[in-house]
BAVEX-362233 format. One line per 3 residues: number of its first residue (from 1); their letters; for each residue x, y, z of C-alpha. Coordinates in nm, 4 decimals, m for minus. Example, Ala and Ser with C-alpha at 12.3 -4.5 7.8 and 13.67 -1.06 7.14 Angstrom:
# BAVEX-362233
1) as) 1.2300:m0.4500:0.7800  1.3670:m0.1060:0.7140
This chain:
# BAVEX-362233
1) mnt) m12.3121:0.3010:3.0921  m12.3921:0.5225:2.7958  m12.2003:0.4533:2.4764
4) fst) m12.1090:0.6957:2.2017  m12.0326:0.6641:1.8337  m11.8567:0.8750:1.5745
7) std) m12.1000:1.0492:1.3396  m11.9675:1.0929:0.9840  m12.0947:1.1482:0.6318
10) dtl) m12.0205:0.9245:0.3333  m11.6682:1.0664:0.3002  m11.5945:0.9982:0.6712
13) ret) m11.6043:1.3708:0.7433  m11.7230:1.4194:1.0997  m12.0702:1.5751:1.0982
16) iqh) m12.0732:1.7251:1.4478  m12.0341:2.1031:1.4556  m11.7457:2.2197:1.6724
19) gds) m11.8575:2.5519:1.8169  m12.0315:2.7908:1.5786  m11.9474:3.0510:1.3149
22) ryp) m11.8994:3.3194:1.5797  m11.6631:3.1077:1.7898  m11.5539:2.7900:1.6066
25) fay) m11.3985:2.6160:1.9051  m11.5032:2.3142:2.1118  m11.3601:2.1378:2.4157
28) yle) m11.4317:1.7730:2.4935  m11.3440:1.5495:2.7870  m11.3945:1.1944:2.6660
31) diw) m11.3246:0.8347:2.7614  m11.2513:0.6236:2.4534  m11.3722:0.3165:2.6430
34) qyd) m11.7258:0.4585:2.6345  m11.7351:0.4601:2.2530  m11.8705:0.1729:2.0432
37) fhc) m11.5964:m0.0919:2.0111  m11.3788:0.1214:2.2424  m11.2685:0.3447:1.9577
40) vdw) m11.3312:0.6868:1.8118  m11.3701:0.5502:1.4611  m11.2196:0.6778:1.1367
43) hwh) m11.3089:1.0404:1.0663  m11.1647:1.3695:0.9504  m11.2588:1.7339:0.9834
46) hel) m11.1477:2.0665:0.8451  m11.0726:2.1837:1.1977  m10.7420:2.1443:1.3805
49) efm) m10.7277:1.9069:1.6764  m10.5092:1.8857:1.9859  m10.5513:1.5931:2.2246
52) tvr) m10.3873:1.4917:2.5528  m10.3862:1.1490:2.7191  m10.4781:1.2173:3.0806
55) egt) m10.5370:0.8563:3.1862  m10.4611:0.5244:3.0177  m10.2948:0.4533:2.6846
58) vlc) m10.4274:0.5438:2.3403  m10.3537:0.3829:2.0051  m10.3823:0.6507:1.7379
61) lig) m10.4113:0.5409:1.3750  m10.3349:0.7968:1.1057  m10.3180:0.6393:0.7617
64) sek) m10.0582:0.3629:0.7828  m9.9134:0.5058:1.1054  m9.9867:0.3353:1.4386
67) ltl) m9.8925:0.5567:1.7308  m9.9017:0.4492:2.0942  m9.9671:0.7523:2.3132
70) pkg) m9.8965:0.6963:2.6849  m10.0353:0.8937:2.9751  m9.9073:1.2511:2.9717
73) sgi) m9.8409:1.2650:2.5981  m10.0543:1.4249:2.3313  m10.0930:1.4825:1.9608
76) fin) m10.1716:1.7549:1.7087  m10.3766:1.6393:1.4085  m10.3813:1.8633:1.1052
79) sgv) m10.6832:1.9727:0.9046  m10.8328:1.7121:0.6706  m10.6428:1.4114:0.8094
82) lhr) m10.8181:1.0745:0.8550  m10.7612:0.9376:1.2051  m10.8914:0.6940:1.4641
85) fes) m10.8362:0.6479:1.8394  m10.8491:0.3106:2.0184  m10.7956:0.1897:2.3752
88) rss) m10.7910:m0.1419:2.5585  m10.9157:0.0076:2.8837  m11.0423:0.3410:3.0106
91) aii) m10.8527:0.6239:2.8393  m10.9388:0.9833:2.9299  m10.8590:1.2271:2.6500
94) pni) m10.9302:1.5976:2.6925  m10.9164:1.7543:2.3465  m10.9901:2.0732:2.1576
97) vfs) m11.1120:2.1066:1.8003  m11.1169:2.4475:1.6344  m11.1219:2.6177:1.2968
100) pvl) m10.7933:2.7611:1.1670  m10.9704:3.0952:1.1169  m10.9961:3.1305:1.4941
103) lsp) m10.6225:3.2014:1.4864  m10.6640:3.4688:1.2195  m10.9121:3.5459:0.9376
106) eks) m10.8442:3.3945:0.5979  m10.6546:3.6235:0.3584  m10.5016:3.8081:0.6521
109) liy) m10.1246:3.8345:0.6688  m10.1155:3.6203:0.9841  m10.3210:3.3454:0.8192
112) eky) m10.1250:3.3454:0.4941  m9.7856:3.3575:0.6645  m9.8324:3.1373:0.9705
115) vrp) m10.1504:2.9283:0.9397  m10.1961:2.8273:0.5769  m9.8397:2.6894:0.5416
118) vis) m9.9101:2.4403:0.8198  m10.2565:2.3253:0.7133  m10.1408:2.2979:0.3495
121) ssl) m9.8282:2.1008:0.4349  m9.7745:1.7251:0.4383  m9.7409:1.7337:0.8168
124) nfq) m10.0395:1.5211:0.9093  m9.9674:1.5096:1.2815  m9.7196:1.5895:1.5556
127) vld) m9.6828:1.3719:1.8635  m9.6333:1.5776:2.1804  m9.3784:1.4308:2.4238
130) lqi) m9.3252:1.5613:2.7770  m8.9509:1.4943:2.7451  m8.9067:1.7394:2.4561
133) pwq) m8.9074:2.0990:2.5860  m9.1077:2.2713:2.3115  m9.3628:1.9879:2.3041
136) ski) m9.3852:1.9900:2.6831  m9.4623:2.3621:2.6647  m9.7514:2.2948:2.4251
139) lsi) m9.8852:2.0256:2.6595  m9.8697:2.2760:2.9444  m10.0611:2.5364:2.7427
142) lee) m10.3209:2.2738:2.6524  m10.3815:2.2075:3.0216  m10.4325:2.5806:3.0711
145) iyg) m10.6843:2.5863:2.7850  m10.8724:2.2854:2.9252  m10.8903:2.4532:3.2658
148) lqn) m11.0242:2.7755:3.1192  m11.3310:2.6028:2.9773  m11.4786:2.5483:3.3248
151) qkg) m11.4282:2.9062:3.4367  m11.6303:3.2247:3.4049  m11.5166:3.5555:3.2645
154) pie) m11.3461:3.6363:2.9335  m11.2502:3.2750:2.8651  m11.2847:3.3116:2.4868
157) lqt) m11.0267:3.5897:2.4821  m10.7903:3.3962:2.7069  m10.8446:3.0774:2.5052
160) vqs) m10.7557:3.2430:2.1738  m10.4536:3.4074:2.3353  m10.3328:3.0641:2.4514
163) lle) m10.4050:2.9093:2.1106  m10.1892:3.1735:1.9433  m9.9087:3.1151:2.1920
166) mwk) m9.9268:2.7417:2.1266  m9.9429:2.7891:1.7492  m9.6338:3.0087:1.7569
169) ilf) m9.4372:2.7289:1.9248  m9.5723:2.4721:1.6804  m9.4940:2.6879:1.3784
172) qnf) m9.1391:2.7572:1.4941  m9.0675:2.3848:1.5227  m9.2245:2.2637:1.1970
175) dis) m9.0240:2.2252:0.8770  m9.2591:2.3969:0.6336  m9.0134:2.5817:0.4152
178) pns) m9.1380:2.6880:0.0686  m8.8930:2.4401:m0.0836  m9.0481:2.1463:0.0969
181) pdl) m9.1377:1.8930:m0.1756  m9.4379:1.7323:m0.0118  m9.7239:1.9795:0.0162
184) kll) m10.0741:1.8376:0.0452  m10.2391:2.1019:m0.1707  m10.3769:1.8031:m0.3583
187) npk) m10.3900:1.4494:m0.2247  m10.4937:1.2219:m0.5124  m10.4465:0.9063:m0.3050
190) qar) m10.6936:1.0159:m0.0395  m10.9291:1.1399:m0.3120  m10.9283:0.7969:m0.4807
193) lli) m10.9804:0.6243:m0.1479  m11.2825:0.8443:m0.0756  m11.4218:0.7761:m0.4245
196) mmq) m11.4043:0.4011:m0.3611  m11.5560:0.4370:m0.0162  m11.8394:0.6423:m0.1631
199) yih) m11.8919:0.3724:m0.4276  m11.9225:0.1122:m0.1515  m12.1722:0.3308:0.0364
202) dhy) m12.3812:0.3685:m0.2789  m12.3710:0.0020:m0.3849  m12.3249:m0.2035:m0.0660
205) qee) m12.6663:m0.3681:m0.1148  m12.5433:m0.5198:m0.4407  m12.2984:m0.8022:m0.5028
208) lsl) m11.9648:m0.6207:m0.5253  m11.6217:m0.7408:m0.6306  m11.2781:m0.5953:m0.5705
211) sqi) m11.2560:m0.5258:m0.9445  m11.5710:m0.3125:m0.9372  m11.4538:m0.1169:m0.6337
214) aas) m11.1140:m0.0512:m0.7931  m11.2691:0.0466:m1.1265  m11.4820:0.3132:m0.9570
217) asv) m11.1619:0.5125:m0.8930  m10.9775:0.3995:m1.2086  m10.7113:0.2062:m1.0193
220) sks) m10.5935:m0.1551:m1.0341  m10.7003:m0.4160:m0.7806  m10.3572:m0.4049:m0.6205
223) gal) m10.3763:m0.0250:m0.6193  m10.7121:m0.0369:m0.4422  m10.5734:m0.2755:m0.1815
226) qlf) m10.2760:m0.0468:m0.1201  m10.4910:0.2673:m0.0929  m10.7281:0.1113:0.1588
229) qsg) m10.4491:m0.0442:0.3632  m10.2468:0.2765:0.3814  m10.5563:0.4909:0.4361
232) iql) m10.7679:0.3013:0.6905  m10.5763:m0.0258:0.7448  m10.8540:m0.2418:0.6027
235) spv) m10.8936:m0.4160:0.2690  m11.1750:m0.2932:0.0395  m11.3743:m0.6113:0.1013
238) ayl) m11.3239:m0.5887:0.4788  m11.4455:m0.2288:0.4699  m11.7459:m0.3338:0.2585
241) iqy) m11.8413:m0.5998:0.5142  m11.7909:m0.3570:0.8025  m12.0118:m0.0987:0.6325
244) rls) m12.2814:m0.3580:0.5602  m12.2774:m0.4614:0.9251  m12.3102:m0.1018:1.0437
247) qaa) m12.6122:m0.0533:0.8179  m12.7608:m0.3792:0.9442  m12.7097:m0.2690:1.3052
250) ell) m12.8988:0.0514:1.2301  m13.1882:m0.1461:1.0800  m13.1975:m0.3753:1.3835
253) htt) m13.2426:m0.0717:1.6070  m13.4865:0.1227:1.3917  m13.7056:m0.1397:1.2224
256) aks) m13.8895:m0.4617:1.3041  m13.7669:m0.6350:0.9882  m13.6678:m0.9993:1.0150
259) isa) m13.3038:m1.1031:1.0370  m13.3186:m1.2635:0.6931  m13.4733:m0.9504:0.5407
262) iae) m13.2037:m0.7296:0.6924  m12.9320:m0.9668:0.5741  m13.0644:m0.9520:0.2190
265) etg) m13.1175:m0.5750:0.2291  m12.7592:m0.5112:0.3376  m12.5947:m0.7277:0.0738
268) fss) m12.5248:m1.0540:0.2574  m12.5606:m1.3771:0.0624  m12.7407:m1.5605:0.3430
271) agy) m12.8826:m1.5014:0.6889  m12.6445:m1.7588:0.8353  m12.3366:m1.5863:0.6952
274) fcr) m12.4715:m1.2501:0.8102  m12.5240:m1.3779:1.1655  m12.1702:m1.5209:1.1815
277) rfk) m12.0099:m1.1992:1.0629  m12.2334:m0.9892:1.2870  m12.1334:m1.1868:1.5968
280) ery) m11.7643:m1.1599:1.5031  m11.7972:m0.7823:1.4833  m12.0371:m0.7068:1.7703
283) qmt) m11.9718:m1.0045:2.0041  m12.3446:m1.0764:2.0107  m12.6105:m1.2137:1.7793
286) pne) m12.8357:m0.9814:1.5763  m13.1293:m1.0624:1.8057  m12.9228:m0.9908:2.1167
289) yrn) m12.8138:m0.6611:1.9628  m13.1733:m0.5686:1.8814  m13.2895:m0.6434:2.2347
292) ke) m13.0045:m0.4815:2.4260  m13.0774:m0.1630:2.6212
């Protein structure tokens, strides 16, 4: 069985292009179980995302939130929001990812009045429940959109028409009044988290301490712990080890370097410690990982 992984840059922004500049829309039919570690790992994108659980159960992590999404439910994830999907068995998730400008061009009245207020708000996500009428209607429209993607004819026109219908329902049921106190025009917490993650990416080969990681974003050690835990539900040191292991896995696949050389190159104090942590993470030894198909 083929496996997939989530491709991101050093800020965890997803690097895959969803559609193109002429039609910034993409439809995916995925099984989370086919991803590495049975998860669509932490990532974010400027695009909006709607996802439905067609089969199985999905655990969706958004910051400190852990959401269990059963079959038939769905979720809207706002622009710029870090998220991750997990499953314990096969979980089929049709989903669409599209640029907000597909709804209306920036600086247009429609965009300024009905799109920007949502993507600039603190509303990171909206669970879609079949038992709630307006959410059930969105789920129904999503199924129509999914079905369109396998048809011929003016599907782009019909897709955008359905997106606008869905967005109207979403907008009418969101509390995004101008007096709302929690706009995300600036998110300093996420910015500091990304600064620390970038520091780890730049210095993972070195001996790093929690103090150094925290200092890179001018926060205390306890502040760094809180930012990582609320942002990606890992401690800074746990994320450092996970990142080192991912870099080591890449070297195992792409080079013939020895295990001890890879351990040293990726910041581990010894080959033995590296092998123990690698097996904990990947459920196989480094050599087994290198030799797997």
